[in-house]
C-alpha positions, 0 to 999 in steps of 0.5 A: 499537462495542460497549464491553461486548464490548471489556471481555470481550475485555481480560479474555480476553487479559489486556490489562488493564482497559479505559481507552477505546475509540474508533473511528478508521476505518470500512469497514473498521472500526477501533478504538483501544482503550486498556488498563491493559496498553497500547494496542490496535487491533482490525480487523473487515473490513466492506467490501462484497466481503468478504461478510457479516463475521460469517461471513468469516475469510478477511481474519484469516488473510491479513492476519495471515499476511501479518505472519507472512511478515515476520516469518519474514524479519527485518523489524520487523511490529506485534505480532498479539495476537489472529487470531480466525477464528471468531464465538464471540466477543464482537464476534460476527465474526473479528477482528485486533487488534495491539498499537500500533506505536511511533513516527510516520508520514512526514505526521505528521514532515511537519507536526512540520518535521522532516527527512523525507529519512531517513525516506523511505530507510528507507520504501525499503530496507524495501520493497527487503527485503519485495520480496527475499521470493521465493516459489514461487507468485504469489497472496495471502500468507496464511502465512510460506510464501507461496500453496502454489498457482498461481491458476487462470486460470479465475478472478478474478486481481489484477493484482499477479499476473499480467502478462496481467491487467494488460495486459488491464485496463489495454486496458479503463481506457484505453477507459472513459477515453475517450483520443484515438485518438492516445494510445490508439494510442501506449498500445497500442505501448508495451504491445506494445514493453515486454511483456518489461520487464512481464513480467519484473518477475512473474519470480519471484513476490516479496512486495508490501504490495499497497496501498502508503500513504505514512502506512502505515509508522512509525518510531522516528527513522529505523527503521521499527518496522512497516508496516500494513494488509497486507490486499492482500498479495500474491506477484507484481510487486513494482512495484506497490508503488513505483507505488502509494506514489509516485502518493499522494507526488505529491500529499501530499508535493507540492513537494519530491523526495521521490523521490530518497531513497526510491528511493536507500533501495529500492536502485535507481531504476526504469527510467523508461519503464516505471515511467511505462507502469505508472502509466499502467495504473493505475485512475482511482480510484488517481489521484481518491482522491490528489487527481490534477487531471483526468479520467482521459484528462488524467491520462493525456495528463499522465504520457505527456508526462513526459519526467523524474521531476519531470514524471511526479509533477507533479499539477498547480497544484490538487494538494495542497500539502505538509503545512506544514513538510514538508522534505527536507534536501539536496533541491532544491525540485520544479522546475516541470514 
């Protein structure tokens, strides 16, 4: 972290005198910058798959383009101050500079003992609006116009973009998980019988966040002021956002019926069987990083046996408890699975 570089960036972009700089996240690197003109966040893309950070401008183009697409459709977004795609700058690499979003997150509201139901509804409404943005092609969203051509079937494609990619990835994941033969056969049968429903979610391609976490939404009162970390934003199957959000909420908002206001805000409750299958198509890392208990095969069996939303989102007795004070007014405590 180079304080002198931020002094020069603040001067170049008329942000005011630099007051403080703090590294808040590594890989990707995220620095909080406080100046006389406000608070900003500078993001540089240092994850291994991006290559040399001083050379790779694509993630800056991608994330800035995703915010432009949301803004063009009337959705509140962070203010993009600078989307620097070159390396001839004080940091010596491409970077994205955003003005700090006003408001609190769902987990912060939990810690304050606030009713989070209105926030969950608002997050659901925001995603619903995002998912109604239709593009001509699947792929990464790098501008307000979306992808300009169909991704090559001979190159790498994300599971968000094509149902056949998701299906083949799911089969590979189940083989690696070592699920018992009876469950493996049952999962393959589910893929076959639900293939039409899976395919339908990809048509037409719609905008999705791509890596949708609970605390990426910021709220002023009960209204979303913006969503962050759009670096995987795609045109494709929006159910991926609902699944990702739900896997995290199942652990971080455990013991409360969070899904009722969330789906209510979204405007519809997903079809249970299809949603359950999409969860079972996820890679193990999606569950592991959110503290779902058990090996991959055990998690898959637990999801397979679930008969209702409460059972589906029951991680286990050793899952993370809800943050202290968390509540959803008017909702019953989550029943035992």
